[in-house]
C-alpha positions as CSV (number, residue, x, y, z in Angstrom):
1,M,-44.5,196.9,177.5
2,L,-47.4,199.5,177.0
3,L,-45.2,202.3,177.5
4,S,-42.4,201.3,175.0
5,T,-45.4,200.6,172.2
6,L,-46.4,204.3,172.9
7,L,-43.3,205.6,172.7
8,I,-42.4,203.6,169.5
9,V,-45.8,205.2,168.0
10,L,-45.0,209.0,168.9
11,S,-41.5,208.2,167.5
12,S,-42.9,207.2,164.2
13,Q,-45.3,210.1,163.9
14,S,-42.5,212.6,164.7
15,V,-39.9,210.9,162.3
16,W,-42.8,211.0,159.5
17,S,-43.1,214.7,159.9
18,R,-39.5,215.3,159.9
19,K,-39.3,213.5,156.6
20,V,-41.8,215.6,154.9
21,E,-39.9,218.6,155.8
22,S,-36.7,217.3,154.7
23,S,-38.2,216.4,151.3
24,L,-39.5,219.9,151.2
25,S,-36.4,221.7,152.2
26,E,-32.9,219.6,151.7
27,A,-31.1,222.3,153.6
28,S,-32.9,221.7,156.9
29,A,-32.1,218.0,157.0
30,S,-29.7,216.8,159.5
31,F,-27.7,214.4,157.1
32,C,-24.2,213.2,158.4
33,R,-21.7,212.4,155.4
34,G,-18.0,212.1,154.7
35,T,-16.9,210.5,157.7
36,N,-17.5,207.1,159.9
37,K,-17.8,208.6,163.1
38,Y,-19.2,211.5,165.2
39,D,-19.2,212.6,168.7
40,F,-21.0,215.9,169.6
41,A,-23.7,217.1,172.4
42,I,-26.9,218.3,171.4
43,K,-30.1,219.7,173.4
44,V,-33.4,218.0,172.9
45,P,-36.4,220.4,173.2
46,A,-39.3,219.2,175.7
47,A,-41.6,216.6,174.3
48,E,-40.0,216.9,170.9
49,M,-37.4,214.8,168.9
50,E,-34.2,215.3,166.8
51,C,-33.3,213.1,164.0
52,F,-30.0,212.1,162.3
53,W,-29.2,210.2,159.2
54,H,-25.9,208.4,158.8
55,F,-24.7,206.7,155.5
56,A,-23.4,203.0,156.0
57,H,-22.4,200.4,153.7
58,Q,-23.6,196.6,153.9
59,S,-21.7,194.3,156.4
60,G,-20.6,197.2,158.5
61,N,-20.7,197.2,162.4
62,F,-22.9,200.2,163.4
63,Y,-22.5,201.6,166.9
64,L,-24.3,204.4,169.0
65,M,-23.4,205.6,172.4
66,Y,-25.4,208.2,174.0
67,M,-25.7,209.5,177.8
68,V,-27.9,212.3,179.2
69,Q,-25.8,215.2,180.6
70,S,-28.5,217.3,182.5
71,V,-32.1,218.3,182.1
72,T,-33.1,221.8,182.5
73,G,-36.3,223.8,183.0
74,M,-39.3,221.7,184.9
75,G,-38.1,218.3,183.9
76,S,-36.4,215.8,186.1
77,N,-36.5,212.4,184.0
78,H,-33.4,211.7,182.6
79,R,-34.4,209.0,180.4
80,L,-34.2,209.3,176.7
81,F,-35.9,207.5,174.0
82,V,-33.7,206.6,171.4
83,T,-34.3,204.4,168.3
84,V,-32.3,203.4,165.0
85,K,-34.3,202.4,161.8
86,S,-32.8,200.9,158.7
87,P,-33.0,202.8,155.3
88,E,-36.1,200.3,154.5
89,G,-37.8,201.9,157.8
90,V,-37.2,198.6,160.0
91,L,-36.7,199.3,163.5
92,M,-33.5,198.0,164.3
93,A,-33.1,199.0,168.1
94,S,-34.6,201.4,170.8
95,K,-33.7,202.3,174.3
96,N,-35.5,204.1,176.8
97,Q,-32.6,205.2,179.4
98,A,-30.6,207.7,180.5
99,F,-27.5,206.2,178.9
100,G,-27.2,203.2,176.7
101,Q,-25.3,201.5,173.8
102,I,-26.6,200.1,170.4
103,N,-24.7,197.8,168.1
104,F,-25.5,196.0,165.4
105,Q,-24.4,194.6,161.9
106,T,-25.6,196.7,158.7
107,E,-27.4,194.6,156.6
108,V,-28.6,197.4,153.7
109,T,-26.6,200.0,152.2
110,G,-28.1,203.5,152.8
111,F,-28.8,206.3,155.2
112,Y,-29.6,204.8,158.9
113,R,-31.9,207.1,160.9
114,I,-31.1,208.0,164.5
115,C,-33.9,209.9,166.8
116,L,-33.8,211.2,170.0
117,G,-37.0,211.5,171.5
118,N,-37.5,213.6,174.8
119,H,-41.2,212.5,175.4
120,N,-40.4,211.7,179.1
121,N,-40.0,215.5,179.7
122,Q,-43.0,217.8,178.8
123,F,-41.6,220.8,180.0
124,G,-37.7,220.1,180.5
125,V,-34.8,220.4,177.9
126,T,-32.4,217.4,177.9
127,K,-28.7,217.8,177.1
128,V,-27.3,214.6,175.7
129,S,-23.8,213.4,174.4
130,V,-24.2,211.2,171.3
131,N,-21.3,209.0,169.8
132,F,-22.1,207.0,166.7
133,G,-20.4,205.5,163.4
134,V,-19.8,202.3,161.7
135,I,-16.7,200.1,161.8
136,Y,-15.6,198.2,158.5
137,E,-13.5,195.1,159.2
138,G,-10.9,194.1,156.7
139,S,-12.0,191.5,154.0
140,E,-10.0,188.4,153.7
141,E,-8.6,187.4,150.1
142,S,-9.0,183.9,149.2
143,D,-7.6,184.1,145.5
144,R,-4.7,181.5,145.1
145,E,-3.3,183.0,141.9
146,I,-2.2,186.1,144.0
147,G,1.3,186.8,143.7
148,E,3.9,186.8,147.0
149,E,4.1,190.7,146.7
150,Q,0.4,191.1,146.6
151,K,-0.1,188.7,149.5
152,V,2.7,190.6,151.6
153,F,0.9,193.9,150.7
154,N,-2.6,192.5,151.7
155,S,-1.2,191.1,155.0
156,I,0.3,194.7,155.9
157,Q,-3.1,196.5,154.9
158,E,-5.0,194.0,157.1
159,S,-2.6,194.5,160.0
160,V,-3.0,198.3,159.3
161,Q,-6.7,198.1,159.4
162,K,-6.8,195.8,162.6
163,L,-4.5,198.4,164.4
164,Q,-6.9,201.4,163.1
165,N,-9.7,199.4,164.4
166,Q,-8.1,198.8,167.9
167,V,-7.4,202.4,168.2
168,F,-10.8,203.3,167.0
169,H,-12.1,201.0,170.0
170,M,-9.7,202.8,172.6
171,W,-11.0,206.2,171.2
172,R,-14.5,205.1,171.8
173,H,-13.9,204.1,175.5
174,Y,-12.1,207.4,176.0
175,S,-15.2,209.3,174.4
176,F,-17.5,207.4,176.8
177,A,-15.4,207.9,179.9
178,R,-15.1,211.7,179.0
179,T,-18.8,211.8,178.6
180,R,-19.2,210.5,182.1
181,K,-16.8,212.8,183.6
182,G,-19.0,215.5,181.7
183,K,-22.0,214.2,183.4
184,D,-20.4,214.3,186.7
185,H,-19.4,217.7,186.5
186,S,-22.6,218.8,185.7
187,L,-24.2,217.1,188.7
188,L,-21.3,218.6,190.9
189,T,-22.0,222.2,189.4
190,S,-25.9,221.7,190.1
191,N,-25.4,220.3,193.7
192,L,-23.1,223.2,194.4
193,N,-25.7,225.8,193.1
194,Y,-28.3,224.3,195.2
195,V,-26.2,224.3,198.4
196,N,-25.1,228.1,197.7
197,W,-28.8,229.3,197.2
198,W,-30.0,226.9,200.3
199,S,-27.2,228.5,202.4
200,A,-28.1,232.1,201.3
201,T,-31.7,231.6,201.9
202,Q,-31.0,230.1,205.5
203,S,-28.8,233.1,206.3
204,L,-31.4,235.6,205.3
205,V,-33.9,233.8,207.4
206,I,-31.6,234.0,210.6
207,V,-31.2,237.6,210.0
208,L,-34.7,238.2,209.3
209,S,-35.9,236.2,212.6
210,G,-33.1,238.2,214.6
211,Y,-34.4,241.5,213.2
212,L,-38.3,240.6,214.2
213,Q,-37.0,239.3,217.7
214,L,-35.0,242.6,218.2
215,L,-38.2,244.7,217.2
216,V,-40.5,242.7,219.4
217,L,-38.1,243.1,222.2
218,K,-37.9,246.8,221.8
219,R,-41.6,247.1,221.6
220,L,-42.0,245.4,224.7
221,F,-39.6,247.3,227.0
222,H,-41.2,250.5,225.2
223,T,-44.8,249.3,226.2
224,G,-43.6,248.3,229.8
225,S,-41.8,251.7,230.3
226,S,-45.0,253.6,229.1
227,S,-47.3,251.5,231.6
228,F,-45.1,252.4,234.5
229,K,-45.0,256.2,233.5
230,S,-48.6,256.3,233.6
231,R,-49.0,254.5,237.0
232,A,-46.6,256.8,238.5
């Protein structure tokens, strides 16, 4: 409980400094506009935080999925502190895990702030895959004076909207599976490099030990032959 409170305080301070910079220079702010979903990978520096803003209308289903791919440098902690705040600055959700998923319904129209904090690693850069967006469900018409053609059109539109949402959920599951595959590939590559370096080190030690044994035996025989000649 104390650790979570400390991380929230650190994230609030980092977000405030980032907000001041964005107000001074709008070009440096990471605003995401135009579409309702994003899928990318980003590297979070050691002991720092990366924040993004995503616009959402009211009554939308906001989702966020993230997964830590790898940690480079001297860091070994794969946990990432993730927070999502509303346009009013209210904390909607927070996670402090290596991978996680956040879902909630947007109650206010505006820019929602997503922050990825690498406070668990003071000397390691964390690479994380992020997938977030907003899903809008089709609204139901309740007006009885609508004509038959309009009702048919609305029915088709709702069916298309439901189909799009289903396809979108399938794409989310595919993206999550692809992210896990990328993480497994990074782990296998890291283990392969470790095994190769360890094997090379062992081979070098074996060669050096054999060479040292050969020198010791050679010097031993040379010393024995010299003492035998001196006695003669």
